N, C-alpha and C positions, 0 to 999 in steps of 0.2 A: 434614660432620663438625665442622668449626670452628665454623660458624654454630650448630649444635646446642648446642655447648659454651657459646658466647657468650651464648646465650639461657636458659641454665639447663636444658638437656635432655641431661645426660651419658649417660643410657641410650641415646638415639638416637645420640649420638656414637660410643659403643662399637660398636653395630650397624654404623654406616657405616664405622668404621675396620677391623673384622673383615672386611667385604666387600672393602675395598680391598687389605688385607694378604693375603687369599687369592689375589688376582691378581698383587700386586707385594710379595712378602714382604720384599724388601730396601729398600723405600722407607722412609726415615727418618721423614719428616713425619708420616704417620699413626700410626706407632708412638708417637711423642711425644705426639700428641694423644689416642691411646688410653690411655696412662699417666696423663695428666692427668685424663682423665674418670673412670677408675677411682679416683684419689685424691679427686676431688670427691664420689665416692659412699661414701667411707670404706672403700674395698676395697683398702686398701693392700698386703695379702698378695699379691693378684693382680697389683697393679702391680709389686711387687718381683720376683715371678716372672717377669713379662714382660721387666723390665730385666735380670734375671740371664741370660736367654737371649742378650742382646746383649752384655753385658759379658764373658761367657766368651771371646769372641773378639776384643773390643776393650775391654780393662780400663781404658785410659786415655782413653776417649772422654768428653770434658768435658760434652757435653749429657747423656748418660745418667747420668753419675755425679751431676750436678746434680740430675736428676730422682729419682734414688735418694735423695739427701740430702732432697729436698722430701718424698717419701713417708715416709720415717722420721721426719721432724720432725712431719708431720701426724699420724701415728700416735702419736708420743711425747706430744703435747700432750693427747691424749685418754685416755692411759694413767692408770690409778688405782694400779697397782702401781708404786711408785717405783723399784724394782729394774729392771723392764722398760722404765720410761721412760728411766732412766739409760743402759741399754744401747742403746736406740734413738738417743739423742742422741749417744753416743759413735760409733756407726756413722754417723750423719748427718754428724758433724764430719769424720770421715775421708773420707766420700764428697765432701763439699764441698771438702776440701783437695785431693783428687785432681782435682776439676773445676778448681780454680784452677791446678794444675800443667799441665793439659791446655789451658788457655786462659789463659796468664799476663797477657795484656794485656786481659782482658775484666772489667768491673766486676760482672757479674752473679754469678759464683761467689764473689766476695769478699763481696758483700752477702748472699748466701745463707748464708755462714759466719757472718756477723754475727748472722743471725736465730737460728742454732743456738746461738751463744755466749750470746745473750740468754736462750734457752730453758734454758740450763744455769745461768743466774743469774750469768753473767760479763759484766756490763755494761760493765766496763773493756775486755775483750776485744772486745765487740761494737763499741764506739766505736773501738777501734784498727783494726778491719777497715773500718769505715766511712771513717775518715780515710785509710787505704790506697788505697781505691777512689777517693777524692776527689783524692788525689795523682795517681793514674793518669789520671783524667778530670776535670780541674779545671773543665770548663765544662759538666759533665752535671748534670741535675737529679736523677739517681738517688740519689746519696749524701745530700743534704740531705733527700730524701723518706724515705729509710730511717731517717735520724736522727729525722724528725718522726714517723714510725710507732712508733718505739722509745719516744719521749716520750709519745705518747698511750696506749700500752699501760701506762705507768706513771702515767698521769693527770696529766702535766705539760703542760697545754695552752699555757701562755705559751712554753715552750721549743719546743713543736712548731710554734708560729706562727712564731717566729724562723726555724726551719728551713725552713718553707714559703715564707717571704719569700725566702730565699736561693734556693729551687727555682724560685720564679716569676721571679726575676730572670735565672736561667740558661735558662729555657724559658717565655718570655712567651706563646707560642702553644699551650702544652699545657693544654688545657681541664681535664684530670683534676687537675692541680695547684691550679687555682682552686677546683674542687669541694672538694678536701680542705681547702683553706684556708678556704673558706665554712663547712664544718663546724665547723672550730675557731673561727671567729669566732662562730658561734652558740653553741657551748659556753661562750664567754667572755661572752656577753650583748651581743655587738657586732653586732646585726642589721643595720644600715645597711651595715657594711662587707661582711658576708656577701652582701647584695643586690648590692653593686657586683661582686663576684666572680662571682656567679651570672649576672649580666646581661651579662657580657663577650661 
């Protein structure tokens, strides 16, 4: 199921997860993968229904609250109706905050809420969340990568490069960081530097 999702076959993932959950309905991992596959197919309503089934009995579950926030955020960015978009973002913010409460020492929910805040045009709040995640995990490449992604969405390549330089210093063995930095180098017209990162 995970392999199908990784190679861009979410429909096959859904089928595999359904077969697993028929046999092992309490197994968390395939339910997480199932929800992610539904979101990848823009089937957020189904994903949210699947999450609600779990959250009724475990409302404080950080993993599923985080998935709920991701599904709502994914739907919000595709909304044309601004009122519905705002409602989704408000719900996503609440779900991300509950995920933070359920996993207070984990950077993932904090960085997720930062993405929600950015989508709400609250860049200062998003940066505050990224900074909070950084204080909690000063050696993690996650916060500077999140900061770089935010800069890129705003078209700020130079600032994104600075953030990815920080991420590379913290995670010198993470190939994904260098791929991301190579893309920024290319956008800035620095092809030789991009090749250095791609050839690592």
